[in-house]
N, C-alpha and C positions, 0 to 999 in steps of 0.2 A: 697817511695810508697805514692800515693795520698790517702788522708783520705776523709771520707764522709763530705762534706762541708755543713755548715749552713749559711743561708743568714744573720740571726741576732740572734746568740746564746744568747746574753745578754737579748734581749726582751723575748725570750722563758723562760729563767731562771727566769725572773721577773714574767712572767705569772704563772709559776709553784708555786712560792712562794705565789703569790696572791691567787691561788686556794687552797693551803694548809691552809692559814690563814682564808679564807672565807668558801668555801664549805666543805672542809675536817674537819676543826675545829668545824664548826656548826653541822655537821652530827655526829661527835664523841661525841658531848655533849648529843645527843639523844640516840645513840646506839654505844657502844664500839666495837672495832674489837675483833675477837675470840681469838687472841693471841697478845702478845706484839711484837713478832718477828716471821716471817715465814721463813721456810727453805725448800729446796727440800729434798727428801728422802736421798740424798747423802750428805746433810749438807751445801749446798750452800745457802747463805742468799737470800731471795726474797723480793724485794721492793714492795710497794703498787702498783705502776704503772711505766711503762717505756715509755720513749720518745726518740726522735732522739738524745738527749744529751747523752744517754747511749751508743750509738754506734758511737759517733763522732770521737773516736780514732781508730775505726776499719778501716784498710786499705781496700779500695774498692776492691782490687784484692783478698782479703781473702774471701769476699762473692762471687764475681765472677758470672759465669754462669755455668749451668749444663754441664758436659762433658769437662770442661776446668779447668786447674790447678788453685787452689788446690783442686778442686772437692768437695768443701763444699756442693754444691747444688745437687750433684749426680755424679756418675762416667760416665754417658752417657748423651748425649745432649737431647735425647727424652724420656728416662726412660720408664715408663709404657705406654706411647702413642704408642710405637712400639710393645711391648708385656708385659704382666703382669709378675710379679715375678714368679719364679718356686715354685709351691705348693708342698712341699716335706714333707709329713707326714711320721714320722719314724715308722718302724715296725720291729719286731724281737721276735720270741719265738719258742720253740720246735726245730724241725729239719728243714732242708732246704725246704722240701716239705710243712711243715706247714706254714712257713712264705711266701713261694711262693704263696699260696692261698690268703693270706692277701694282698700281692702286687697286685695281679690281681683284687681283689675286689676294692682296692683303685684306681687303674688305671681306672676301669670301672666307678667309681664315679667322675672322672675328675681330679685326681691327675696328675701332670705333671713331677714329679721327684721322685725317690726312695731314701729312707734313711734307713740304716740297723743298728739295735741294735744287739750286740752280747752278748752271755751269759758270765758270769764271768770266767769260765775256758778258753774260747777262748780269752778273753781280757788279761788274765794273762799267756797265753801260755801253758796251761795244756791240754792234750788230755782228751777226755770224760771218759776214763776208769782209769784215774789217781785217787789215793785216795783223793786228794784235790778237785776233781770235784764232789764227791758224794753229791747228793741232790741239785746240782746247774745246772745240764745239761739242757739247754733249758729253764730255769726258768725265767731269766731276759732278755733274748735275744735269738737269734738263735745260735745253736751249730754248729761250723765249725771246723773240724779236718783236712780234706784233700780236694783235688780238687774235689772229688766226692760230697762232701757237697755243694761246690760252684756251681757245675753243677745242683744240685737239687734246689738250692736257686733261680737261674735265669732261670730255665727251661721255654721255650716259650716266653722269653722276649728279644726283640731286643735291645741290648746294644748300638747300633749305633744311636738309635732314642730316648733313654731316659737316662738322667744322673743319676748316682748312687753315693750316699754319704755313706761312711762306717765309723761309729763311733767307732773307735778302735785306740789305741795308742801304748803301748809297743810292741805289735806283729803286728803292722800295715803293716810293709814291707812284711810279709808273706802273709797277705790277698791281698796286691797289687800283689804279685807274682801269687797267685791263680787266681786273676781276669785277669791278662795278659794271663796265660795259657788257661783259659776258652775262652777268646776272640780269641786266636789263633786257638784253637780247632774248633771253630765255624766260622772260616775264617772272623772274623771282622777285620777291619783296625784299628790298635792301635791309629792312628792319628785322628780317628773319634770318639773315646770314650771320653765322658765327665763325670765329676763328681769329687770326691775327696776321699782320705782317710784323717782321721783327723790327725793322726801322731804327734800331738803336745805334745811331751813328757815333755817339761819343765813345762808346767802347771800342769802335773801330780804330779811332785815333790812339786809344790807350793800348790796345792789345792785338786785334786781328789784322789791322792795316789795310782793310778794304774800304777805301774812300776815294772820292772823285774831287769834290769841290772843297774850298776852304771851310773852316769850322762854322763860321757865322751863317752863311747861307744854308749849310747842311742842317744846322739846328732849326733854322727857319722852316725848312721843308718838313721836319718832324712836327714842329708846331702846327703847320697847316694840315697835316694828316690827322692830328689829334682833334683839332677844332672842327674840321669838316666831318669826321666820323661821328663826333658827339652830336651833330645836328642831323645827320643823314643815315647812320647805321647804328641803331641803338644797342644791338647785341654784339657788335664787332669790337675787337681790341685793336686799336690803331698803332700799338707799339708793344713789343715784348722786350722789356728792359733786361738786358742779358748779362749775367755774371758768368755764364758758361764759357764764353770765349776768353774772358779775363783769366779764368782758372786754367783753361787749356793752353794759354800763353805762358803759364808757369807761376801764377800768383799763389799766395797762401789762401786757404779757405776764408780767413778773416777778410782779406782784401777783396776777394771775390764779391762778398755781400756788401762790404763797406763802400767800395768804389761804385758798385751798382746803385746804391742808394744816393751817392753823390750825384750820379748822372740823373737819377729820378728828380732830385731837387732842382737841377738845372732845367729840366723839361717842364716841370710844374711852374717854375718861375716864368719861363718864356710864354707858356700858354695863358697864365693869368694876366700877363701884360696886355693881352688882346681884349680883356674885359670879361672873358668867360669865367664864371665862378667855379671854384674848385670842385664843388659837388656836381657840376654839370658834366665833367669829363673824367674825374678820378675813378669812378666805379668801373671804367673800362680799361684802366691801366693794368697791364699784366707783366709777369716776370718769367725769366728763364734761368735756371740754375743747373749746375752740374752736381752729380753725386759721386764723390770720390770713394776710396775704399776704407777710410777710417770710420767705422760704422756709427758709433755714438756721436762722434764729432759732427758728422754730417746732419744727423737728426737735430742736434742742438743748434747748428747753424741755421737750419730752416726755421726753427721755432723762434730764434732770436731775430731773424730777419723780419718775420711777421710782426713781432712785438715792436721792433724799432720803427718799421714802416707805419704802424698804426699811430705811434706817438708823433712821428714827423708830420703825418697828414693832419692830425688833430691840433697839435701844439704849434707847429710852424706855419701851417697853411690855413688853419681855422676850419677844417672840414667838420661838418655836422652829421652828414649821412653816414651811418655805419658802413655802407657799401664802399664809401671812399677810403675807408681805413682797412679794408680786408685785402691783404696781399694774397693774390692768387698766382700760382707759378706752375709752369711746365718744367719738367726735369728730364735730363738725359744722363744716362750712365756715362762714365768717364772714358772717352776715346783715348786719352793719354795713359790710361791704365792697361790698355790692351797690348799684348806682346805678340811678336812673330814666333819666337821659340815656344814650343808646346802650346800652340795657339788654341787648342781645344779647351784648355782650362780657362780661357776667356769667358766661357759660358758660366763658370762658377763665380768669377769676379763680378760679372754683370748681374747675376742673380742676387748676390749680397748687396750690391749697390742699389739695385731696384727695390729690394726689401727696405733698405734704409730710407729711400725716397718716399715709399709708402708710409712707413712709420713716422716720417717727418711731415706728412700731410700734403703731398703733391696733388695738383688738380689734373695733370696729364703727364704721361711718361713715355719716353722712347728708350728702349733697351737695345744696346749695340749688338751687331752681329759678330760672331766669334772670329770671322775672317776679315774684319774691317781694317786690321793692321796691314792688309795686303792691297785691298781694292774695294770698290763698291760691293756691298754684301750680296751674296747669291740668294736666291729664293729660299733655299733650305736654311741658310743662316738666319734670314729674317723670320722664317716660321718658328725656329727654335727660340729666337729672341722674343717673339710675341707670345709663344707658349709659356715662356718664363713668367711674363706678367700674368697670364691667365692662371697659372698654378698658384701664384701668390694670392690672386683674387679669389679663386674658387676652392682651393684645397687647404691652404694654411690657416684659414679663419682669422688672420690678423686684421682683416677689415671689419670684423664684427664689433669691435670696440673702438670708440673714438679716442685717439691719443693714448693707446694702451701703456706707453712708457711714462706718461705724465705722472709726476710725483716721485719718480726715481731721484734719490738724493744726488747721485752723480749727474744725471741728465739736467736736472733743474739748476744745479750749481754751474755746470758748463754753459747752459743757456744764459744764465746771468752774466758770466764772464764774457761771453760773446757780445751780448747787448752793450755792456760797458765799453768794450774795445771798439765796437762799431761807432758809437757816438764819439769816442776819442778821435777816431780818424776823421769823422765828419767835422768835428770842431776844429781840427788842425787845418783841414781844407778851407773852411770858412775863414780862419785866421790868416791864411797865406794868400787869400785873394779869390778863391772859388775854383770850380772845376775847370772851366775853359782856360783860365789863365795858367793853371798848373799843367794842363795837357800840353799847352804850347811850350811850357818850360820842361817838359818830359819828366815831371815829378812822379806821376803815376807809372810811367814806363820804367823808370829806374827801380821803383819798388818791386814791380813784377819781375824785372830782369834779375835783380839781386836774389829774390827767393828762388827763381828758376835755376840760377847758377848753384845756389846752396843745395837744392834738391838733386841736381845732377852729380855733384860731388858725393853726396850721401849714397847715391845709387852706385857710383863708381867704387866707393870704398866698402860697400856692403852694409853701411850703417842703416840704410833704408832697403830692406829686403824686397826683391822682386823675383818671385818664384819662376824658375826657368831661365832667368837672365843673369842674376848674380848669386842665386842659391838653388840647389837641386838642379844644376845645369846638366843637360844631356849633350855632351860635345859631339856625339856621332849622330845626332838627330837628323833624319832625312825628312825634309818638308815636302809633302805631296798635297798641295792645296789646289782645289778646283776654284778658280776665281771667276768673277763676273766678266764676260768677254765684252770688249768694246767693238761695236759695229762700225767698220771702216766706211760705210756708206752714210753715216750720220751727217757729216758736214755737207755732203752733196745734197741730201734730201732736205736739210734745213735751209740751205741757201736757195734752192729752187723755189721753196715756198715764199721766202722773203722777196725774191725777185718778182714772183707772180703778184704778190700784194702791191709792190711798188708800181707794177705795170697797170693794175686794174683800178687803183685808187685815183681820186681827183688830186693831182699833184699841185695844181694852183691853189686849191683850198688848203692843202697841208702847208704850203709855203706861207699863206696868209695867217694861218693859225700859229705857225712858228714865230712870226713877227709879233703877234699878239702875246705869245708866251714871254717874249723878251720884255714887253711893256709891263706885264704883270710882275715879272721877276724884279724889275727895277723898283716897283712900288712895294716896299717892305711891309706895308700894312695889308696888302692884298693877299688872298689865298690862292695858292698855285694849283690846287686840286681841280677846280672846274675847267680851266683851260687845258689841263693835262688830259682830263676825261674826253674833252672834245677832240683833241689831237688823236688819241687812241682810237676813238670811234671813226675818225676819218681815215685811219690806216697808217698813221705815223708810226715809225719804228722807235724802239728804245734809243738807238743810236742817233736818230734824227733829233730827238728831244735833248739828249745829253750833250751832244756836240754843239748844239745851239747855245746851251747855257754855259758851256765851257768858254765860249767866246766872251760872255758877259762876266762870269764869276772867276774864271781861271781854274786852276787845279791846286791841290795841296801837296806840299813836300815837307816831310818831317825834318826837324833839326835834331839829330840824335845827340844825346848827352851820355857820356861814358863815366 
C-alpha cells in the first residue's frame, strides 16, 4: 500500500522542534496549560497539535474516497448531497392506537422514518394479562400482543413509503412475523418494505439484559431472521447490530464498536453455516451506534468502524460485493448524557451529539427529547429534537460536502488509532475462544462494568465535568417539568383486545400450529420464521409462542463475575 508522502519530513520535524522551543515554551512560561496530559473521553491520549507527520504511516487507500472501499469517508459517494439522513424519532407508549397518533404527529412535523419502542412485557415475550406484566403495560413503550395490535399501530400508514425500525430483541422474530402478516393483509409488496428489527440478542447478554432463552437458540433465531429476509424481503434489514446499548450500559467508545463487531462476526459465521453466501445477506446488515459528547472522538469512532467492517467482510468472510462491505448505521444521541438538573440544556448536548453523528456519516438519526431523563418525551420535546436535526440539515450547510473533516490530521490519526485498537480487541476475543464463550464467562460484562465504574468515580470527583450536576450547579433549582402522562386505562384497553382475539380465533388451529412450532424448533436446520408467520396469522399471541418455546429451550440466567 502506498503511504501519504512528505516532500521533506526532516525539515518539518525540525520546524516543529523549533516551534516547541520558541513559541510554545515562551507561551507556557506566561500561561500553563489546563492539564499535564489530555485524553479523549475514551482514554486515547491527545497531543497539543497534529501535523502531516501524524498520518505519514496511514495508507492512502485507508482514507480513500466516499463510497469506495474501505468506506472510511462514507458508505455512498454523494452522501447527503443526494438526500439527507433518515430522521427517525422513536415513539412508543400505551396501545397501538395511542402510538399511532404520535407517529402521525411526527410525520406531520417532517419526520422521514418511524422507530418503535415496545413496553417491557412485549420485549420479554409476556402477554399483557400475564402476572409479570402488571403495572408495565404500555408504560415504557407500546404494548403488542397480537396482529390486531400491529394493525392499530400502523393504521393509515403506507409501509411501502416509510421505513420502520422496531427496537426489540428476544421476541423480535415474532414482531417481524406480525409485520409481514400486516403487510400481506394490506397487499403491500414485501420486497418494497424497508426498515429493520433490532434483533441483536448477543448485546443483550453483554449489556442490556433483556433475554429470554439460552444463548444458542437465541442466536439460531437471529440466523433464521437473516436467512428468511434475504430470500423474502430484499430491502429489509433483518438485524440492527447495536453498540448503543453497550455504551449506555457504561462501556468505553472503543468497546462499543469493537464488541459490536465481535457480535457481527458471530452472526455472519452462523448464517454462512446454512450455506447462504455472504454476498446474499450481508448487504442488508445494519448497525446502531450512540453518539456521546466527545465531538471528534465520536466522528473518528464511526469512520474507524466503517473501515474495520469493510476489512472484516472482505478479508475474513470473502465478500466481493461492495454492498456487503458498506457499514450503514442508525445513530441515537446519548440518553446517558441527559441530566435532570438544568434539563433544558439537554437540547444543547443533543445538538452537538447530532452534529457529530452527521459529520461521522450516519444513515439515520434519532435526537433525544430534553425531558427524557424524566419520562417518555412530550410532543413539544420531540418536536424540538426533530427541529434540531432539520436545522443541521437545512441551515448549517454541513451536509453540502461529503466527509468535510476528512484529511484533518487529528481526525485521521484518531481514526487510525481506533481501527488498530478495534482489531486488537477482536484478535483477543478470537484467541480466548470467541464471543459466545466469553459472554458465558462474563468477559465482556466485566470490561463494561469496569469502565462504567471508572466513569462514575470521575463524575463524582469532578474529573469528568457534567454541567449542572458537578459543575455550575444551581442548588436552589426548582424543577417544573411537564411530563408525558400515563393513561391509567391502557392495561384495561389492551387486555380487552387480547381477550377478544383469543375468543374469535380458531383455538384448535392455534394449538396445532404451536405443536408444529415445537417440531420446527427441535430441528436446528429448519427456519423458525414460516411457522411463526402462520401462528401470528391464526391469531396466536406473543405469549403463546414464547411460553411454548420456554418449555423446550428453557430460560437464561447469567452467572455474574465480580
